[in-house]
C-alpha positions, 0 to 999 in steps of 0.5 A: 271316930274321924270321917274323911271326906274325898275332894273332887279335883281342882282341874275338873272340866267343866262342860257349858250348859247347851243353850247358853250364850255365845259371846260374840267377837268386837268387830272394831271400832265402826261396829261399836255405837260410837263409831257408827255415830262418829261416821254419822257424824263425819259424813254429815259433815261432808254434806253440809260443806257440800250443800253450802257450796251448792247453794253459793252455787245457785245464788250466781243465778241472781247475776245472770245467765251468764254467771251461772252458765261459767258457775257450772262450766267451772266446776266441769273444768277443775285442774284441767288440763292436769285433769280431763274435763270433769274428772275431778267434779265426778271424783268429788261426786263419788265422794259425796255418794260415799259420805250419804251411803254412809251416814246411812248405813250407820244410821239404820245401823244405831236404830236396829242396835237401839230397838233391840236393846229395847224390844218392849216399848216403854209404859210411859208415852215419849215426849212430843217434841221426842217423837216430831224429832225422830218422825222428822229423822227418819222420814225426813231422810226418806224425802230428802232421797227421794228428792235428789233423785228427782232433783238429779232427773230435773237439774243435771240430766235433764231427763224430765226438764223442759229444756232436756239434758242438751240445754245450758245449765241456766236454761235448764233451772230457769225453765224447771222452776217456771211459774207453770210448773208451780207444783215443783216449787212447792215440791222443792219448798217441802223438801229444803224444809225439810233438809232444814229440820233434818239439819238443826238436828244433826248438827245438834246430834253432831256437836254430842257426839264430838263432846263439844256441847258441855254447859259452856258451850250448849246455848252457842252451839245448839243456836249456830245448828239452827242459823246455819240450818236457816241460813241453807235454807233460806239461801236454796229456796230463793232461786226458785221463788225468784224464778217462780214469781217472775223476779229471775228470767 
């Protein structure tokens, strides 16, 4: 005798388990790790360009107070009379602030994503170089942010500057790094060195993110990142040190 086995319908509905994880919708390119890395690279490039121009402007103090004041005045009168006084400079400042905010957002987002992807710490200790780089990028960024706030209050708004806001830019700069305020120069030195270390790693990371750091260009690009950082550090430290030690008066 032959037994007949009845099969269930192939189209019968299947109920998902109650605790089954739901798949998140894609949040687009900016929501991905690669998108955030590109944001960091682009905003970092904007900030590097700003630093280069800012450094060149600061070096004008070596050509005299008038030269430095003319440079500061030229920044505020860009495209006059087409654009009102300080309009272009304000737009550039807003763009720079936006770059800083986006850069920090991308960095924090990537750090959180990395932490969630690796909830359990490694059993083996990380290399000293890796730990050093992590601390420089994390705490160095916070140090730089605090210093920028002080720097603006001192030399831009004159709130903590001996000469005040109504003085000429060159007078504020020379008074700000006077020998009697050696501690300000020391803070500036530490902060600028931190900027250099942050830049060196950041520029190199940008090269990697953009896919430029292949075997043939590895050494050249790494040396280039170090050179750019060193030039900026020296260029930014030269004016305050010259003022503190009486070379520029």
